[in-house]
C-alpha positions in Angstrom: 148.3 173.2 132.2 150.4 171.7 129.4 150.2 168.2 130.4 152.0 165.2 128.7 151.5 161.4 129.2 154.6 159.7 127.6 154.2 156.4 126.7 155.8 153.4 124.2 154.3 152.3 121.3 151.3 149.5 122.1 150.7 150.7 125.6 146.6 151.2 125.5 148.0 155.2 125.5 145.3 155.9 122.7 142.9 154.5 125.0 143.7 157.0 127.7 143.7 159.9 124.9 140.4 159.4 124.2 139.2 159.4 127.6 141.2 163.1 128.1 139.3 164.2 124.8 135.6 163.2 126.5 136.8 165.8 129.6 136.6 168.1 127.6 138.0 170.6 129.3 141.9 170.0 127.2 142.9 170.3 123.9 144.0 167.3 123.1 147.1 166.3 121.0 147.5 162.9 119.4 151.3 162.0 119.0 152.4 165.2 116.9 156.1 165.2 117.9 156.2 161.3 116.3 154.2 162.6 113.2 157.1 164.8 112.9 159.9 162.0 113.4 158.4 160.5 110.5 156.7 163.1 108.1 158.3 166.3 109.2 160.5 168.6 107.2 163.1 167.6 109.9 162.2 163.4 109.7 164.3 161.0 111.8 163.3 158.3 110.4 162.8 157.0 106.7 160.6 154.5 107.0 157.9 157.0 104.9 160.5 158.9 103.0 158.2 158.8 100.2 155.7 161.0 102.1 156.3 164.8 101.3 156.4 167.1 104.5 154.4 170.1 104.6 156.1 173.5 104.4 157.1 174.7 107.6 156.0 171.3 109.2 159.0 171.7 111.8 159.6 170.4 115.3 160.1 174.6 116.2 157.0 175.5 114.9 155.2 172.9 116.7 156.8 173.8 120.1 155.5 177.7 119.4 152.0 176.2 118.5 151.7 174.2 121.5 153.5 176.9 123.7 151.5 179.4 122.8 148.3 177.5 123.1 148.9 176.3 126.7 149.2 180.1 127.8 145.5 180.4 127.5 143.8 176.5 127.8 144.7 173.3 129.0 147.1 171.3 126.6 147.2 167.6 126.7 149.8 165.7 124.5 150.1 162.0 124.7 153.6 161.2 122.7 156.5 159.0 122.5 159.6 160.0 123.7 161.6 158.9 120.9 159.9 161.3 118.7 161.3 164.4 120.5 163.6 164.1 123.0 166.8 165.1 120.9 165.1 168.1 120.5 163.4 169.2 124.0 165.8 171.2 126.4 165.2 172.3 130.0 163.3 175.1 129.3 160.6 173.2 127.4 160.5 170.2 129.9 160.3 172.7 132.6 157.4 174.0 130.4 155.2 170.5 130.9 153.9 168.1 133.7 154.9 165.2 132.5 153.1 161.9 133.1 154.3 158.6 132.2 152.4 155.2 130.7 154.5 152.2 130.8 153.4 148.2 129.4 154.3 144.9 130.2 157.0 145.0 127.0 156.3 141.5 126.1 152.9 143.1 124.4 154.3 146.1 123.5 157.0 144.3 121.3 154.4 141.8 120.1 152.1 144.5 118.8 154.5 146.8 117.4 156.4 143.6 115.4 152.7 142.6 114.1 152.2 146.1 112.6 156.1 146.8 111.9 157.9 143.5 111.3 160.8 145.6 110.9 160.5 147.9 113.6 164.0 149.7 115.3 165.1 149.5 119.0 164.4 152.8 118.9 160.5 152.7 117.9 160.2 149.8 120.6 160.6 153.4 122.8 161.3 151.9 126.5 165.0 153.3 126.0 164.4 156.7 125.6 161.0 156.6 127.9 163.0 155.2 130.9 165.9 158.1 130.0 163.1 160.8 129.9 161.8 159.5 133.1 165.2 159.6 134.7 165.7 163.1 133.6 162.9 164.5 134.8 162.6 162.7 138.2 166.5 163.5 138.9 165.2 167.3 138.2 162.1 167.2 140.4 164.2 165.2 143.4 161.2 162.8 142.8 159.7 160.4 140.3 157.0 161.7 138.2 153.5 159.9 138.3 153.5 156.3 136.2 150.9 154.5 135.4 151.2 150.7 134.5 148.8 149.6 131.9 148.1 146.6 133.5 145.9 148.7 136.1 144.8 150.9 133.5 142.7 148.0 132.0 142.0 146.2 135.3 140.7 149.2 137.2 140.0 152.2 134.9 138.2 154.2 137.2 140.6 153.9 140.3 143.6 154.2 137.9 142.4 157.9 136.4 141.3 158.9 139.9 145.3 158.1 140.8 146.2 159.8 137.7 143.9 163.1 138.1 144.8 163.3 141.6 148.5 163.2 141.0 148.1 166.0 138.2 145.9 168.3 140.2 142.7 168.2 137.6 139.1 166.9 138.6 138.2 163.4 137.7 135.2 163.3 135.5 133.1 160.1 135.9 131.5 161.0 132.5 134.9 160.7 130.4 135.1 157.2 131.3 132.6 156.1 128.4 132.2 156.8 124.9 130.2 155.7 121.9 132.0 153.4 119.5 133.0 154.5 115.9 135.7 156.2 114.1 138.6 157.9 115.6 139.8 160.4 112.8 141.9 162.4 116.1 144.2 159.6 115.8 144.7 158.8 112.5 147.5 161.3 110.9 149.1 158.0 109.7 146.5 156.5 107.4 143.5 156.6 106.0 140.5 155.9 109.1 142.3 154.7 112.2 143.3 151.4 110.2 144.5 148.2 112.2 146.4 150.5 114.9 143.1 151.1 116.7 140.6 148.7 115.8 140.1 148.2 119.5 139.8 151.6 120.1 137.4 151.9 117.7 135.1 149.3 118.4 135.5 150.5 122.2 132.9 152.0 124.8 135.3 152.2 127.7 138.9 151.3 128.4 139.2 147.7 128.6 141.5 145.1 127.8 143.0 144.2 124.2 141.9 141.2 123.3 144.4 141.0 120.4 146.3 137.9 119.6 150.1 138.0 118.6 152.4 135.4 117.8 154.8 133.7 120.3 158.3 136.5 120.8 160.0 133.0 120.1 158.7 133.0 117.0 161.3 135.7 116.2 164.9 136.0 117.8 165.2 139.4 116.9 161.9 140.7 118.7 162.5 138.3 122.0 166.1 140.0 122.2 164.0 143.6 122.1 161.8 142.1 124.7 164.7 141.1 127.1 166.2 144.5 126.9 162.9 146.4 127.8 162.0 144.1 130.6 164.9 146.1 133.1 163.3 149.2 131.8 159.7 148.9 132.0 160.7 147.4 136.0 162.8 150.8 136.4 159.7 152.5 135.8 156.6 150.3 136.5 158.0 150.1 140.3 156.8 154.0 140.8 153.4 153.2 139.5 150.2 155.0 140.9 148.4 153.0 143.3 144.5 152.7 142.1 143.3 152.4 145.5 145.2 155.3 146.7 141.9 157.5 146.3 140.0 155.6 148.1 141.8 155.7 151.6 
């Protein structure tokens, strides 16, 4: 199985990925296309242009690696659509089982703006996420599974149970908790996990982040991004999984 979770930054997606890592039955990849977007040979962003790309670190090479691996074992990838939607053709899309995670765009924009005050509209991620969602829904004549981060943090077990049922994998209760500690597996963009994953490093399960951010009104640019995100979020959240569905 080649399972993908498409999300936006700051959407509790890495905590979900960490749960998938605890299962032990998937080879998990943390934002491999996003790494290419910033650091690959064909990088799409100049944010860290001073960082030299590794030879052979390209979109085709990554796809070949993931595709070949998925022929012999289960693969799980968590990533952002803006990193790769330009490079995915219909054949590649058909090779994956697509799922989506959305979060209230206020928290997404606040969180990304906190780390990257100069974040771009593309990096906020909602437009590309919605575009890919519509592409998959149109292809399949049905919306793909959508998780809402509020459900994930409010009812982790119920939400993950519904996710597992939607994609046809076993729910594993033991994967819902872990020991706090360093998260080097999710740290390609810096030494250690840095401030991006402070909550995850100190966590023992999926919980509601408590980080406080300045109000969006302090930044007209971020507030405008939020307004643009809101209808895209609403359109996807309308199809979110019901955390109580597996209890019926």
